[in-house]
C-alpha positions in Angstrom: 32.9 20.3 12.5 31.7 17.7 14.5 30.2 17.8 18.1 31.9 15.4 20.7 29.4 13.7 22.6 29.7 10.8 25.3 26.0 10.0 25.6 23.9 8.4 22.5 21.9 10.5 20.5 24.2 13.3 20.6 23.8 16.5 18.3 23.8 15.3 14.5 25.3 16.8 11.6 22.2 19.2 11.1 23.3 20.7 14.3 26.6 22.1 13.5 27.9 25.4 14.5 29.6 27.6 11.7 33.5 27.0 11.3 33.9 30.6 12.2 33.2 30.0 15.9 35.4 31.3 18.5 38.1 28.9 19.9 37.4 29.8 23.6 34.1 31.6 25.0 33.5 32.5 28.4 29.8 31.6 29.7 28.2 32.6 32.5 25.4 30.4 34.5 23.1 32.5 36.4 19.6 32.3 38.1 18.1 32.7 41.6 18.9 30.7 44.7 18.8 27.0 44.5 17.7 26.7 40.9 20.4 24.2 39.8 23.6 26.4 38.7 26.0 24.4 40.4 24.4 21.1 39.3 24.6 21.9 35.6 28.2 23.0 35.7 29.2 20.0 37.4 27.2 17.7 35.1 28.7 18.9 32.0 32.3 19.8 32.7 34.7 17.6 31.3 37.3 18.8 34.1 36.7 18.3 38.0 34.4 21.6 38.5 35.8 23.9 40.8 33.0 25.0 43.4 32.8 27.4 46.2 30.0 25.5 48.3 29.6 26.3 51.8 27.2 24.8 54.4 24.2 27.0 54.8 24.2 28.4 58.3 21.2 29.8 60.6 22.6 33.3 60.2 22.2 32.9 56.4 18.6 31.7 56.5 17.9 34.9 58.2 18.7 36.8 54.9 18.3 34.3 52.1 14.7 33.3 51.0 14.8 29.7 50.7 11.2 28.9 50.0 10.7 26.0 47.9 14.1 24.7 48.7 14.0 24.2 52.4 15.9 20.6 52.0 19.2 22.7 50.5 22.3 22.6 53.0 24.9 24.1 50.8 25.3 27.3 48.7 27.7 28.8 46.4 29.4 31.9 47.9 31.9 32.7 45.2 31.7 31.1 42.0 31.6 27.5 40.1 33.7 27.0 37.1 34.2 24.2 34.6 35.0 23.6 30.9 33.3 21.8 28.1 35.1 21.0 24.6 32.3 21.6 22.3 34.5 20.5 19.0 38.0 20.9 18.3 37.4 24.5 17.6 34.9 25.5 20.3 35.9 25.3 24.2 33.6 26.9 26.6 34.6 28.2 30.1 31.6 27.8 32.5 31.2 30.3 35.3 28.2 29.8 37.8 27.2 32.9 39.9 25.8 32.8 43.5 22.1 33.1 43.4 21.7 35.3 46.6 21.7 38.9 46.0 24.0 39.7 48.6 26.8 38.0 46.6 25.7 39.8 43.5 28.6 42.3 43.9 30.8 39.4 42.4 28.9 39.8 39.0 31.2 42.6 37.8 34.3 40.2 37.9 32.3 37.1 36.6 31.0 38.7 33.7 34.2 40.5 32.5 34.9 39.1 28.9 31.7 36.9 29.0 30.1 36.4 25.7 26.6 35.4 26.7 24.7 33.7 29.8 22.2 31.0 30.7 19.7 31.8 32.9 18.6 28.7 34.8 15.0 29.0 36.1 12.8 27.1 38.4 9.0 27.2 37.6 8.0 26.6 41.2 9.7 29.9 41.9 9.9 32.2 38.6 9.9 35.3 40.6 13.6 34.6 41.7 14.6 34.9 38.2 13.1 38.5 37.4 16.0 40.5 39.0 18.6 38.2 37.4 17.1 38.6 34.1 16.7 42.4 34.4 20.4 42.7 35.4 21.5 40.8 32.2 19.4 43.2 30.1 20.9 46.2 31.8 24.2 45.0 30.9 23.4 43.9 27.4 24.4 40.4 27.9 22.6 38.2 25.4 21.2 35.0 27.1 19.2 32.0 26.8 16.8 30.9 29.5 17.0 27.1 30.5 13.9 25.7 32.5 15.3 23.2 35.0 12.8 20.6 35.0 12.5 19.3 38.8 10.3 16.4 39.3 7.6 18.4 41.3 8.0 21.3 39.1 4.7 22.8 37.0 4.9 22.5 33.1 3.8 25.5 31.3 3.8 26.3 27.6 6.5 28.5 26.1 4.4 31.3 25.4 3.2 31.4 29.0 6.7 31.2 30.3 8.0 34.3 27.9 5.2 36.4 28.9 5.7 35.5 32.7 9.4 36.2 32.4 8.8 39.2 30.0 11.2 38.0 27.4 11.4 39.1 23.8 10.3 36.7 21.2 14.0 36.0 19.8 15.4 35.0 23.4 15.4 31.1 23.3 13.6 28.8 26.1 14.8 25.3 26.2 14.0 22.7 28.8 16.9 21.4 30.8 17.5 18.7 33.2 20.5 20.0 35.0 21.4 16.7 36.3 22.0 15.4 32.8 25.3 16.0 30.7 23.6 15.7 27.3 20.6 18.1 28.5 23.1 20.6 29.8 25.0 20.4 26.8 22.4 21.3 24.6 21.5 24.2 26.4 25.1 25.6 25.9 24.6 24.8 22.1 21.2 26.7 22.0 23.3 29.5 23.7 26.3 29.4 21.0 23.7 29.3 18.0 21.7 32.3 19.6 25.1 34.3 19.8 25.9 33.4 16.1 22.6 34.7 15.0 23.0 37.9 16.8 26.5 38.1 15.3 25.6 37.4 11.6 
């Protein structure tokens, strides 16, 4: 199996997934408000992504905590959808969830049939990820954590991040620039490898 990559320095032969990988896999991209979920789906999708971005209103500002993302002017109100072909045998369907808790009732439908999730975090606001991770653990959904590297984000050692997020040792933590197709693709590959490890 060979990975298709449109960027130089793509995955090498040593990064191959097992030939038993599923043909189509549903993956959910989750995280707190303003961590970059829509950006990740848009950067990696091989089709024009479906988004449900709406302009943020003054009324919404009264219930959504925009601390740290004050310049954000739009938000996902239902879901983002994209697709990426990892190989001839493996296609991922990506569903991005809204970050605000008032839209979390949509999670039930979005997670139906999902094999795993990516939790996108912002080190400037780790606390917005706590409830998200807790909900995944309650549902028993396997996940990896992707640390979105905003220009002004502080950098922490992996062991400190793991402790702050109260993650088991086996849950992968990877760095990610959600604007980069290659970096976002690597996050999805990390999830696929983790899912394979859990199934073997």
